[in-house]
N, C-alpha and C positions, 0 to 999 in steps of 0.2 A: 210082687210088683209094688204093693202098697207101701211096705216099709222103705223100699228104695226111693219111692216118690217122696215120702216124708223126709228122708235123709237129704235129698236134694234141696227140699224147701228150707231145711235148717241151714245148710251151707250157704244158701242164697241170703238168708237173714243175717248170717255172720258178715257176709260181704257188705250188706247194707249198713250194718253197725259201724263199719270202718270208714264209711264214705265221708263222715264229718271230720275225720282225723288226718287222712293222707290221700294222695293221688292213687288212682288205680293204674295198673299196668296196662299200657295201650298195645293193642295188637298191631300187626304189620299194616301200615297205612295203605300200601299198595293192594294188599289182599282185601282190606275193607272197601277201598274204592271199587274194586271189581265186584264185590258182593253187593254193595249198596247202589251202584249205578243203575238207573232204570234203563230199560231197553229202548224206550221211545223218548226222543228229545222234544221238549215243549218250549213254547215261547216264554220269555221272561215276564211278559205282561200277564200271562195266565197265572204264573206263580205269585206275582205281586198282588193280584186281585184276591187270591185266597189267603195269602199270608198276612196281608194288611189287616184283615179282620182280627186275626190273632194278635198282631202287633198293637192295634188300637186297644184291645182289651187289656193286654199286659201293661201298656203304657198308662192306661187309666188306673190300674192297680198301683203302679209306681207313684203316680200323682197323689192318689188317695193316701198312701202310706207317708209320703213326704209332707203332705199337708197336715195329716194327723200328728206327725212328729214335730211340726212347726219348723221344718228345715227349709220349706219354701212357702210362698204365699200366692195369692191370686195374680199378683203382678208377674211373678215368675212364670205362671202358667200361660198368661197372655203372651208374654215375650217368647216363651217356648213354642207356642202355636205358630207364631209369625217368624220364628227363627231370627230374632233380634235380641239385643241386649236390653235388659230392663231399664238400665240407666237412660237409654235413648227415649223410652216412653216417659219416664219421669221428667227428663229435661224438656220434652215437647209440651207436656201438659202444664209445666210450670210457667210457660211463656204467657205474657199478657198481650193479647192480640186485638183487643177492642179498639185501641187507638189506631192500629195498623189497618183494621177494616175500614174505619172512617177515612183515613188518609187515602186509601185505595180509590175511594169515590172521587175525590178531587183530582187524583192522578188520572183516573179514567176520563174525566171531563177534558183535561188538558190533552190527553192522547187523541181523543176524538176530534178536537179542534185543531190539531197540529196540521200545518200545511202539507199537501201532498207533493211528491216529486223531489224531495230532498234526500240526498244520499249521505253525504258527509259534509262537514263544515269547510274543510280545506284539503287541497292536495298536499298532504304533509310530506310525502316522499319527495316530490319535486321541490317544494319549498326548502326542505332540508338540504337537498343537493345544491340549489342555487345559493342558499346562505353559506354553505361550506365554501363554495367557489368565491362569492363576493367578499367573504371575510378574509380572503387572502390579501385584500387591500387593507393592510393593517393600520392602526392609528399612527404609527411612525411614518408610513408612506403618505398618509393624508396630511400629516404635519409638514412633511418635506415639500409637498406640492403647495401647501398654504404659504410657507416661507418664501418659495420661489416667486409667488405672486406679489410680494411686497416690493415697494419702490427701491429699497436699498439692495435688492438682489442683483441689480445691474450696476456696473462701475459708474461712479458719479461723473467722471470726466467725459464719458460718452454723452451724457445728457446735457452738460454745459458746453460742450464743444471747446474746452480750454486746451488747445493744442499749441505748441511753440510757434511763434510768428516767424522766426528766422528760418531761412532756407538752408538746411543742413547739407544741401548738395554742393555748396561752395566750401572748399576746404580751407578754413581759416589757419590751420597749422602751416600750410604751404606759404601763405602770405607772411606769417610771422618769420618763417625760415628765410624767406626772400629778404625781408627787412633786416634780419640779423646778418645775413651775408653782406648786405650793402654796408652796414655799420662796420663789420669786420674788415671790409676792403678800403675803409677810409684811410687816407694818408694824413689828412688834417681833420680835426674835429669839426663835425657839421651838426649843429643843434637840430636842424630841421629833420635830418635822417634819424637821429636818436628819438626825436619826438614821435615820428611815425612808427618806429619800432615799439615805443612805449604804448602808444594807442592801440596798436594791433594786439599786443600782449594783453592789455586790459580788456579788449573786446572779446578775445577768445576765453579769457578767464570768466567774464560776465556770462557769456552764453553757455559755457560748459557748466558753470555752477547752477544756472537756471535749469539746464537739461537734467543735471543730476537730481535736483529737487523734484522735478516733474516725474522723472523715471521712478524715484522712490515712492512718490504718491501713487503712481500707476500700479506699481508692484503691490503696495499695501492694499489698494482697492481690489486688485485682482485676487490676492490671497484671501481676502475677506469675503468676497461675493461670488466668485466663479463656481466654487464647489456647491454652494446653495442652489445655483441655477442648474448645475448638472444633476444633483439629487432630485430636484423638482422635475426635471425632464424624465428621469428614470421612473419616478412614481407615476408620472403622466402616462407613460407607456403602459404600465400595469393597469391603470384605470381604463385606458383605451381598450385593452384586451378583455375587460370585464363589462363593457358597456351593454352587450346583449343580455348577459345574466342579470344586470341591474334592472334593465327594462322588463325582463320576464318576471323577476321577483316582485316588482311593484305591481305588475298585472295580476299575479297569483294572489297577492295579499289583498288587492282591491276586490277580487272575486270572493275571497273569504269573508270580507266585510259585508258584502251583499247578502251572504247566507246568514251571517250573525244577526243581521237586522230581522230576518224572518223567524229566528228562534229566541228572540228576546222574551217571549212569553214564559220561557223556562225559569227566568229570574223571579217570576211572580208566585211560583209554587211555594207554599209555606210548609214549615216543619219537615224539610227534606232530611235534615240530620237525624231527626227521630225516626223517620221512615227507614233511613239507611241502616241504623242500628237494629231496628226491629226486624226488617226483612232479612238482614244477614243472620241474626239469631235464629229466625225461623228456617232459613235455608240450611244453616249448619245443623239444626236439630233434625230436619228431614233427611239430610244426607246421612247423619248418624243412624237414623231410623232404617235407612235402606242398606246399611252395612250388615251383611249376614253374620250371625253369631254361630259358633261351632259348639256352644254349650247348651243346646236346647234341651229342656226337660220334657218336651212333648213333640218329638220328631214325627211320630205316627200321625199327628193331626195337621202337619204342615200343608199337605195337599188339599185337605178338607178341614177347615177350622171348626167344624161343628163337633164340639166335645161330646155331645150325646151320641155320636155315631158309633161309639164303642158298644152300645147296647145290641147292635146287630150280631156281634160275636157271642153274646150270651144265649142267643137263640139258634146258633149254628150247631148242628149235630156233630159236624167234623171237629169243631173246637171242643165240644163237650167230651168227645171220645179222647182227645189228646190230653186234656188237663184233668179230667175227672173220671176217665174210664167209662164214659157213657152215663155217668150219674147226673142227677139234676143239679143245675148251677144256681139254685135259689140262694144258697149260703153266700156265694160270691156276689150275686146281684144285690143282696142285702148289704154286703160290705161296701158296695159302690154307690149306695144311695146318695151320699154326699156329693160325689162327682156329678151324678145325674142332675142333682138340684142346682148346682152352681152353673151347669152348662146353659141353663136358661138365662141367667144374669149375664153370661158372656155374649149372648147374641147381639145386642146393640153395640157392644164394644167391638166385636168383630166386624160389624157393618161399617163403623167409623174407621176402623183400621184398614179395611179394604180400600176406602177412599184415599186414605193417606199414603197407601203403598202403591198408588198409581204413578208410573214413571212419567207420564205426560205432564201431570200437575207439577211435579218437582222440577221438571225442565222449564216449565213456564214460569215458575217462581224464580228460578235462577235468572231467567231473562229479565224479569221485573227488577230483581235485586241489582242486576248489572246496570239497568237503565237509571235506577235511582242513584247509584254510585256516579255515573257519568253526569247526571244533572247536578249533583252536589259539587263535583269538580268544576262544572261549568259556572255555577254560581260563585265559587271561590275565586276563579281565575279570569273570567271574562271581563270583569270591571277594569282589569289592568291593561286590557288590550285597546289600543286606539289606532285604528287603521283608516280612519275617515279622511285624514289630511296628510297623506304621505307626499313629501316633496319630490320634485323631479331631480334625480341625481345622476342622470345618464347623459347630460349634454357634454360634448367634447369636440374640439376642432381637429382638422387634419394635421398630422405631425410629420408628414413625409419629408418636408424640406427643413424641419427643425433640427434633425440630426446632423445634416451636412453643415448647416450654419453654425451649430454648436461646436462641431469638430474644427471648423475653420477658425472659430474664435479661440479655441484652445491653442491652436498652432500660432495664432496671431500673438497671444500673450507671451508664448514662449520665445517669440522673435524680438521682443522688446529689449531684452537685457544685453545682448552682444553689441558693443559700440560700433563695430564695423557695419552693422545693418540697421542702425538707428533710423536713418532716413527712410529706408524702405518700410521699416516697422511702423513708423508714424503714418506713412501713407496708407498702409493696410488698415490701421486702426480707424482712420478716417473713413475709408471705403466700407468697413464692416459694421460701422455704427448702426446703420438701419436694420441690418440683419439681426443683431443682438437684441435690439429693442423690440423687434417683431416676435422674438421667442417669448419674451415675457408677456406680450399682449395675448398670444395664443394660449399660454398657460392660464391666464386669467379667465378664459372662457369656461374652464372646467367647473361644474356645479357640485361635484362630489364633496368639496370641502365646506359646503354650506352647513351651518349649524343644525338645520332641520334633518339633514341626512344622517346624523348620528343615531336617530331613532331607528333607521333602517339597519344600520350596522350592529346595533345592540339588541335587535329583535330576538326574542326567545321562542322557539317553536315548541318546546317541550310541553307547555300547558295544553296546547292543541291535541297532543297525543292522548291525553287523559279523557277528553270528551269529544274527540273528533267524530266518533261513530254514533253519537247520541241521536242524530236524525234517523239514521238507518235502523237503530234499535227501536225507536218509538214508532217508526213506520211499520216495522214488523209486528209490534204489539197491536197496532191499530188494525192491520189486516187480519191477524190471527185472533183478534178479540181476547187477548191474553188475560187481561185483568178480570174480564167477565168469567173466565174459566177458573181462576184461582180464588175468587171470592168464596165459593163453596168450600174450598180447601181450608181457608182461614176460619170459616164458620164451623167447620167440623171439630176444631180443637176444643172449644168450650163444651161442645156436646160430649166429646170423649172424656173430658175432665169430670163432667157430671156423672157419666156412666161408671167411671172408675171409682168415684166416691161411694157408689152404692155397693161395691164389692164388700164381702164380709170380712175378708182377711187381707190385711196389707201391712207391710213393714215400712212402707214409704214414709218419709218425713212429712211433717205437717205443712211445711212450706211448699210441698209438691202437690199433695192431694189432701183434701180436707179429712180430718180424722174420722174414723168410723163411729157412727152413732152408737152410744153404749146400749147394749142389750140388757135384758133382764137377767137375773142371776141364773135363770134356767138356761141350760146349754141349748144352743140352736139345734134345730132338727138335724142339719147336716153333720154336726160334730158329735151327735150321740152315737153310742155303740150300736152297730146293726144288731137287730134282734135275731137270735137263732133259737128257734123253738126247741129243737131236739138236742142241741149241744151248745149251750150258752157259754161254756168255759173255753171253747176252742178258739184259737187265734190264728189268723193268716200271717205267717212269718216266713221270711226268706233269709237264707244264709247270706246272700249278697244281693241287695236290691238293684245293683248295677246290672245284674243279669237281665232284669225286665227291660231296662233301658237299652241294653245291647240289642235285644230283639227288634225294638222299634228303630234304632239307628241302622241296623243291617237291612231291614225290609225297605226303609226309606231310601237307603243307598242304592239298592237294587231298582227301586222305582225311578230314581234319578238317572241311573244307567240306561234304563229302558227309554226314558224320556229323551236322553241325549241321542240314543239310537234313532228315535223318531225324528230328531232334529238334524240328522246328518246332512240333509239338503240345506239347512240353515248354516251349518258350518261351511259347506261349499260356497254358499253365498257370501259369507264374511271373507273367506279367502279370496274369492274372485272379485267381488265388489270393493273389498278393502284395498286390494292392489290398485284398482282404478282410482279410488279415493286418495291413496298415498301419492300417486303420480300427479293428481290434479292440484296438489298443494302448491306446487311451484307456479301455478297460474293464478293464484289468488291475489287480488289487488290489495286488500286490507293488510297492512304490515303486521299489526298486533295479532290479528287472527292467524296470519300465516306463520308467525313465530311460534305461537302457542301450538298450532297444529304440527309443525315440524318437531317440536319437543315431544309431543304425545305419540306421534306416528313414526318416530325415528327407528324404533325396534320392531316395526310390524313384520319385517322379514323373519325375525325369530319367532314372532307370534304365529305366523303361518305354519312354521315347522311344528310348533307345539300343538296347534289345532289338528294338524294331520296326524300327529302321534296320538293325540287323545282319541280321535275318531277310530284309528286302527286298534288301539289298546282296548277301548270301550267295546268294540265288536268282539274281541277275544274274550273279554270278561263275560259279556252276555251269552256268548256261545257256550260257556262252561256250565250254564244252568241246565242241568239234565233232570228235570223234575216235572211231575204232572200237577204239582200243587196239592196233592191229596195224600200226604204222608200219613203213616199210621201211628206215629209216635212223635213226641217232641224231639227225641234224639235224631230221628230221621230228618226233621225240619232243620236241625242244626247242621247236618251233613250237607245239605244243599248249599250252604254258604261256605263250607270248608273248601270247596273247589274254587270259589271266588278268592279265598285267602291265599290259594297256592300261586296266584299270578301277581305280578307287580301292579300296584295301584296307578291310576292315571295321575298326571301332573295337574296341579291346581292352576287355573288361569283366571285372571281378572280382566274383564272387558269394560269395566265401569268408565274408565277414563276415555276409552274410544267412543263409548256411547254418548257421554256428555259432550264430546268434542264435535259431534255431528252437526250441532247448531252453528258451528263456526264456518262450515262450508258454504259457499255462495249458492250452490245448487243442492236442493234437498234430495236425499236418497232414502226414500221411505223403506225400500226393500232392505237395505243395509241396516237402517235404524231399527226396524222391527226384528230383524234377525239378532242384533246385538241385545235388544231388550229381552227376548225370549231365552237367549243363551247365557245371559249374565249370571243369574243365580245358580243354575245347574252346574256350570263350569267352575263356579267359585266354591263348590263343595269341598270340604276338607277330606280328601280321599284317604289321607293317612289315618285319620281317626276312624273313618268308615272301615278301612282295611283292618285296623286293629280289632274292631267289633266283629268283623267276619272271622278273625282268628279265634276270638274268645267264644263265639257263639256255640260251637259243639259242646264245649264244657258247660257253658251257661245253660243250655237246654237240659243237660243231664241234672244239673243242680235244681232247675225249676221243676223237673219231673218229680224229684224227691220231695220238694217243698209242697207241691200240689197233692201228692199222694198222702203226705202227712195231714194235710188240711181236710181232705175229703173222706179219708178212711175213718170210720167210727172207732175202731179198735185196731191196734197194731201190736206186734211183739211176738215173741216166741210162744208164750203160754196161750195166746189167742189162737195162733196157728195150730198148736197141738189140740186145743179144745175143739176147733172146727173140724179137725180131721180124725177125731176119736173113732168115728164109725168105720174108718178104714183099717183100723188095727185088728188083727186076729186075736190078740191076747195081750196080757200084761208084759210078756217077755219081749214082744216086739217094741213096746214103749220104752222099756229099760235099755234095750240095745240102742235105740235111736237117741235117748237121752244121754247115754254114755258117750256115744260118738260125738254128740253135740258138745258135751262138756269137755271132751278131749280136744276137740277142734278149738273150743273157746280158750282153753288154757294155753294151747299151742300159739294161738293168735296173740294172746296177752303177753306171752313171754318173748316170742321171736319177731312178731310183726307189728303189734301195736307200739307206736312210738310217741310218747307224750311230748318229746322235744319239738315235734312239729307244731304244737300249739303255742310254743314259746317263741319269743323273738330271738333270732340267731345273734351271736356275738358280732359286733361291728369291728372291722379291722381298719383303724385310722392311721396305722403306722406306714410310712412310705416303704415301698417294696425295694429291697436291695438284692439283686441277683447274686448267685454264688460266683466265686472266682472261675469255676469251670464254665458256668453259663456265659460269663463275659468273654472268656477266651474263645468260646465256640460261637459267639455272636447269637446266642439264644435270647438275649435280653429284650430285643424288639418284639419277639413273639410272646414272651411272658408278660411284658407290660402292655402289649397291644397299643403301641403308641399312636397308630393311625386313627384310633377312636377318640383321642383326647381333643378337646376343643381348641387347644393351642396349635394343633396341627391340621385343623379342618381346612380344606381347600374352598376357595370361593368360586364364583361362576367362571372366572378366567383361569381356573386351575392353579391358582397361586396359594401357597400357604401364608398365614399371617406374617411369618418372618420374612419370606421373600417379598411380599407386598410392602412391608415396612421399609425394606432396603430400597425398593424402587421408588417409594414415596419420600425417601430420604428422612424417614423417621427413625434415625439411628438409635435413639434412646430406647424406643420400643423394641427394636431388633435385638439390642443387647439384653434387654429384660427377658425376652423370649429365650434367648440362648442360655441365660443363667437359670431359667426355670426348667430347662431340660427339653425344650422343643427340638424336633428332629432337624438337624442341620443339613442332612443329606437328601432331603426331599427333592425330587426332580420336577421342575415346574416349567410352564410356559411353552411356547411354540418351538423353542430351540432345544427343549429337553435338557435344561441345565440345572445343576444344583446351585445353591447360593455361592459356594466356593468357585465354581466355574464362572458364574456371573461376575463376581468381584475380580477374578483373574483376568477375564476378558476386558473389563473396564479399567484394568491396571490400578485397581483400588487396593494398594498394598496394605493399607492400615487394616481393613476388614478382612482381607485375605489372610493376613497374619493372625487375626483374632480367630477365624474359623479353623485354621490349621492347629492352633493351640487347643481348640475345643474338639479335637479328634475328627475333624471333617475327613471323609473318605477321599483317598487320592485316586483310586482305581474306578472312577465313574466318568463317563464320557458324555458328550452331547451329540446332537444329530449330525454334526460334521466329523464325528469320530475323534474329537479332540478332548484330551483330559487336561488336568491342571498343569502337567509338565509341559504340554504343547504350548499353552498360553503363557506359561512362565518363560519359556525359551523365546517366544515371540516378543514379549515385553521386557526381556532381559532381567528377570529375577529368578532364573532357574536354579542358581546355586542355593538359594534359601530353601526352595521346595525340596531339592535333593537332600539337603541337610536334615530337613524334617522327616523325610522318608527313611533315611538311615537311622535317625534317632529312634523312630518307632520300631524298626526292625530289631534294634538292640534292646529296647525296653520290653517289648513283647507284652505290654500291659496297656489296655485301652484306657484313655482318659475321658471317656464320655461322661457328660453331666446327665444324671438320671432325673426324670421328672419326679417330683415329690408327691407321689400318689400311691395308694395301696394297689396291690395286685387285683385286677378285675377277675371275677369268677361268675360265669353263667354257663351251666353245663347241660348238654343234651345227650342223653343215652339213646342212640339211634333206634335200637331195638331193646325194649325194656327187659325182655327175657334174657339178655346177655349177662345180667348180674342178678343173682337169686334174690327173691323178695325177702327171705329171712336173714340175709346178710346186711341189708340196707340200714337196719337199725343202728349198726355199729360204725357207720360212717360219721365223720366229723359233722357237727351240727350245722356249721356254716356252709358245708358242701351240700348237705341234704337240702338245705333251704333254697339253694339256687340251682337245683338239679331238676330237669324235666325228664320223665320216664316215657319214652316213646315219641317218635316223630309223627306229627299230624299235619304236615304240609306247610309249616311256617318257613320264613326265610332263615337260611343257615347263618347269615351274618348277624343275627340277633345273639348268637352264642359265642363265647370265648373258647370253649372246648367242646369237642364232640367225641363221645366214646363210641368206637366202632365195634361191631360184632366180629367175632373171630373169623367168620367166613369172608370178611373183607380184607383180611391181612395175611400176608405170607411172611413167615418167620424162617430165616435160614437156620440150618442145623446148629451152627456155632453161635446163633443169636446175635451175630454182628450186623445183620441186615434185617430190618423190619420194613416191609414194602406194602403199599396199597395196591391191591390187585385191580388193574384197570380193565374194565369191560363195559358193555352197554347194558348190564343187568339192572333191574330195579328202576326202569325208566331213565337210564343214563344218569342216575343219581351221583355216581362216583365222580364224574367230571365236574358236577356242581360243588361237590365236597372239596375238590382240589382248588377251585377258583374262589371259594368263600374265605372270609376272614378268620374263621375258627381254626384252632389247632386240632389236628386229628390224633387221637390217643387210643392206645389199646386198653382193653378193660382191665388189664393187669394193674393199672393205676389204682382202681377201686379195690382190687384184691390186696394190694400193699397197704392201703389205708385201713382196710378191714382187719388185717393182721396186727396193725399198730394200735388198735383200739385200747385205750387206757394208758398210753404212753404219749403224752402231749408233745414232748420234744421230738420224738421219732415221727409223729404225724406232721409236725412243722417241717421237718427235714424232707419228708416225702413230698409235701406241697411245694417246697422250694426246688426240688429236683424232679419235678414231673416230666422234664424233658427226657428222662431215661425211658419213659414209656411212649414217647412220641413216635409217630409213624413218619419217617423222613425220606424213605425211598419210594420208588414207583416201579411196579412190575408189569411189563407189557410185552406181548409177543415172545414169551419165554425168556425175557431178558430183564435183569434188574438194573435200574438207572439210579445210581447212588446220589443221595441228597437232592434229587429232582423236586420232591415234594417240599423239602425244606426251602429250596430256592424260591418256589412259588410263594410260600407263606411269608418268608422273611422279606421278600420284595414288597409285599402288601403293607407290612407294618413298618418297613423302613421307607415307605412311600416312594419306591422305585416304580418305573412304568411296568404295566403288565406285559406278559410275553408277546402278545400280538399288537403291541403299540405300533401305529403307523401302517399296519397291514390291512389292505382292502381285499376282500374275498368274494368271489362269485361261485355259487354252488350250482353245478350243472344238474339237469334232471336225470333220473334213472327210471327204468321200467319196473324195478322192484318196488312194490307198494310199501313194504315194511321199511325199506331204506328211505323211501321218499317221505314217509311219515316221520322218520327220525330227523329230517332236515330242520323241522321247526325247532326241535330241542337243540340241534347243533348251532342254529343261528343264535339262540339265546346264549349258548356256551361261548360262541365266538365273541359276542359283545362282552360277556363276563370276563374274558381274557384280554379285552382291550381292542379287539379287531372291529372292522366295519364291514357290513354286508352291502355290496353294490350289485346293481343289475347290469351295468355296462362299464367294464374296466377301460380306463383311458390312461394315456401317458401325458403327464403334465410336468411342470418344472420341478416338482418335488420328486418325481419318479426316478430321477437320477441319483437321489439319495437313498441309501438302504434303509429298511426299517430299523427301529432303535437297537434291537439286540443283534442285528447284522452290522451295525455301525461300531461295534466293539473293536477297538484297535487290534486286539489279539486275534479276533475272528478274521479280520482282513489280512493280518500278518500271516496267518496260516493258509492264505490263498483261497479263502472261502468267499462265496458271493451269494447274496439273496436279494430278492426284489420286494417292492412294496405291494405289487398286485399279484394275487394268486388266483388261478382258475382250477378248481377241484372237481374232478370228474369221477365217474364210476366206470366199471369195466364195460357195462352195456350202454353207456352214453352214446347217443347218435353222433358218429364222427363228423357229420356235416355241421353240427353245432359248434365244433371246435375250430375256431378261425386259425388260418395258417400263420398269421402274424403272432399269435400267442406262442407258437412253437418256434418260429424262426427268430423272433425278437427275444432271444435268450437273456439279454441284459435288462429287460424291462418287465417280462412276464414269466411267472412260474406256473407252468401247467403240469399238474401231477394228479395221481389217484387220490381219492378221498382219504385214504389211510395216511397220507402225508400230514394232515392236521393232527389227528390223535397221537401220532408218533412224535411230533414236535412238542406237544403238551406233556407227553409221558417223559420226555427227556428234559423238559424245561429248557429247550434250546431250539433255535431256528435251524432246521437241517439245511445245509448248503445245497446249492443247485447241482453239485457234483456228488451228492451222497449216493450210497448204494442201498440204503434201507428202503427208500421209496423213490426209485429213479424218476427223473422228470421225463416228460413226453418227448423232448427232443432226442432222447436216446433211441427212440423207435425208428428214426430215420437217419441212418448213418451218413447220408449225403446231404442232409438238410443244412440250411444256414445256421440254425441254432446249434446243431451238433458240431459243425466245423468251427464255429466261433468259440464254443466252449472248450473244444480240444485245443485250439490255438492259445487261449488264455491259460489253460492248464500247463501246456508245454512251456509257455513263457515263464510261468511261476516256477516250474521245475528247474528251468535253466538258471533263473536268478538265484534259486535256493542253492543249487550246486555251486554256482560261482561264489556265493557268499561263504559256503562251507570251505571252498578251496582257499579263499582269502584268509579265513580264520586259521586253516592249517598252515598257510605260508607264514603268518605272523608267529605262530608257535615255533615253526622251524627256524625262523630268523632269530627268535629269542634264544632258542637252544644252541644255535651256532654262533651267537655273539656278533652278528652283522659283519662277518669277516670279509665279505665282498664289497663292503662300503656303500651298498645301495639298499634302499628300503622299498619293499613291495607295498604298493598303495592300491587303492581302489581305482586309480586311473591307469592301470596297466593296459597295454594295447589290446585290441580286440582279438588278435591272434593268440595272445597269451591266455586271455579268458577262455577262448574256445579250446585251446589245448588242455588247459586246466580242467574245463568242464568235461571234455572227452575222457581225460585221465580219471576224473572222479566218477564218471558214469560207468567206466569199465571195472571199477574196484569191486571187490567183494566186501561184505559188511561184517566180516568177522573181527572180533576185538583184537585178535593176535596180529592182524596185518595193519592195524591203524597207524602205528609209528612208521613202518616201512613205506606205506603209501604216502604219508605226509612228507617224508624226506624226498621221495621221488618227485612228487608234485612240486615241492619247493625248489628242487634242483632244476627242473624244467623251466619254471618261471624265472629263476635266476639267470639261466643261460639266455633265455629269450630277451630278458631285460638288458643284459650286457650287450648282446648282439644289436639290439635296437639303439 
């Protein structure tokens, strides 16, 4: 037995020798989880209490090493303890706050003397409304009213009364005619008669000429002045309508002036501009100080800033057994003397930091800074306001009779010109004189045209908005004694500066902290090498110091998770009270506060969803901790966190803006404020970084174990082991046998396993990857290049790619740039599930539709309405062009895709390390070995580009034509996750081919370029191979097409089988992985009439298939009473089927239709049910249409064959009897190929006869 024992020890030592050179083969993670999982589940808090002692000790070691190597200084340690950025501390202590402290005293005096009962200076909202209304009386209208008041606005002849004296009612022309007739009838010349005729003619000439001149004057006066009077009247009407607003505006401004009188003391405050700058700088520095940093070097001390607390771990027996095998930790204690000494100097610094990190103080300072800003704006603008002598601008007469008078006057003027109404016109002018003059007198009563009223119309309300709330702010400060509270805060900064100056090590610039006083040439005590009496030459070294920090980050992360768990009630408070706060924003009177709150709280609905998700996910994470906190080795400690790494991390949430906005609400909500304060930092944790530490921790613990073993063991190595075990040997022969075996093992290891390349940097491939012609023709390029991982294709929160967003934003240059760089043009985006080609076609944007077609945009992609680019092309009348493109591509048979100029990404996971022999790995290409991980340890599959499957996962056909992934629920349903992840699944034959090509670089490159020959592309389920199903899943991911279950909502019914019920949790994760949504209550909405994306495929619908958005998946033993009748009867909206329906859809990469036979739907169980009858009706209708279309095609063929000799053409508009006879004929046919022609002729003859008869 003794020789065997020694041999085992030697083999163990050889294994230890290799640990620095390459990774060890990992065993099956599922077996390890079963082996290591403790039987009793403990609380996370218990684990944190125990592990935090270890974390603090390891964190202290990390700090000691980094300080000794001058990679960090004391500032970094302080910043790490408080989880902030060191620049925030430097900025804060660089501030000169002495002047600010003095200014605060004068400000405090003013605040205390400020009059009570003042809310704000003016009702800005109402003033703004009144001003907007009053300013509708434009300067042009006021000028028109002013002109109408002038004397020359009324015709002058009305004022002078200069009317013709002659009575025009006597017709002088008749008298002239009478005299003329008398003269004409004379037989003898009578001078008297001719004299009378002459006088009559002269009289009419004189009066007509005078009338002509008067009428001309009247017309000129009227044309010059009547329009002025009319325009003045119109302006007067507008003024009259605004009289109430004018009066109310003057009242509001007068009230504002009364308040301004009471706040004039604000003008007397000196040095406001200086206070404004200093308070802003201090506020900015404190805000930066409160921003959590994710690069802490001391995460283990964040919950307790006492750096000396690590010493507890030195005295803990459990920790001693973990890192030193139970040996004395004196050497380690000596190594940490420096950290222990500087911990004392950190005490006053931490006390000051605690004061500065108080949320209440920074909120109070923000309030003071805000008040100083408002006071400054008041001093700048209040001098320009003069509201003490506002004129009365609202006086106006009654204008009810003015309109009638004015209309009468207009008619009067129009009546002057016709000569046959001259007399009547003059009479009316004389009668209307008083009315016209009264119009002008009434217009003169308006005071709005007074010069003093211009002040009112030019009044600017904007300055008020900047300082309108200053009384309210100052009143708040007075009641809360704000300045008294922040004085200690300001006084803390000089103290902190003094304490920081006493630190021994700092790299901070002299302008920030005074330089460190020079010490003597003798090294300070803390920097001297720790004395080790027994082994002075031994050093504490670590392969990777980051391992020490990962322990601290991981334990701190678990501590925060447990804290969030304790804060679940606070999360509920934020959700509940936050909803009430959001609803109360609409009732806030202060417009600026209201606007700011609306901006901050507009996305609170999304925030509530995130908080619920965090609460749920955090519970899952904490529940995975299955440990007592008393592990027996460092490796076991690492395994505790491996379970945490197996789940998705929580989302990071920032509550800072919500917390800061609480001061803007009119009613204080202390419960909500306190909840936000306590949750802000825990929820802002960078869970991605913590999750990464969880993943690394198992390996980190293994490395630390080796490093500590090396430090605490006095002697190590093969010869020491042999020397210590000589007493166990029976003789020299046994020693020789053992040595021979050891040497043989060593040489075998050096030749076949030891790989010096792993110590070297792998070659870097900078050449853009170009797929082979075969890969391009088979569309393997997306999977090889893994396009979906490229930044140029990353989707934003709205599910849009950069290219799609650029088009919607009309940033066409950026869109073209992305296209030319090789971004995916076929990515399906947005709520309508459209590619960019479909979007441009729908928008009838021919220019960019043409560009995308030229860049090989896919034609066979549809949107949620089952429309492809041909449908939109027909709709917008450019179908010919699209069809030409389609035919050109079919002829060319070569894709013109622009490839991204990027190397081929490689990151490989060998799922089970034992699937490829250890001794063969050495001959794999260096760059492949460098990016390969051997053995799955619970990480996310999406991290890898390629996953090598073990042979037991793959089914290979005898002819090697089909390589399928065997689908079952083994290994924790891992295979379903493999299907849904981004990684390509490959057989281990890929590595065997590379092994055989060792030494032939060109052949190796050829194998790397044609790795698709070893891909697993099919899926095998229920004894059936589904060709290319796995390929379709993967290609859709990297071509950025929707996942299989896009738009599908699923409810999982319960089962009595506990094993199946336990699997539901994993199935829910898989449903989300494939794009589905888990719901508790399936409902029918407006979207339910649309099929899910992959049932909207035009070909799918053309084949008569139907599928719904809502699925109810049950088990054989599901209680029938839980299955609602409407789920079965409403066949067109609900799909109710056995649970097997889901895996069969995934295995086929196809949504099984409702009429499938693989997993029949529940409506088939009831042959008389509504669902069954409706489904049967739809199927018969589809069959009838299909046969009718077939008959029409046969008729067309027959017509062509017979040359249209009957002179008629069969069309799709044939009578119903013809279609029915054709359908019956077609239904009774046999499907043998020999009878096809005969049947066609018979069918055609019958249709022809029926058509002729009709």
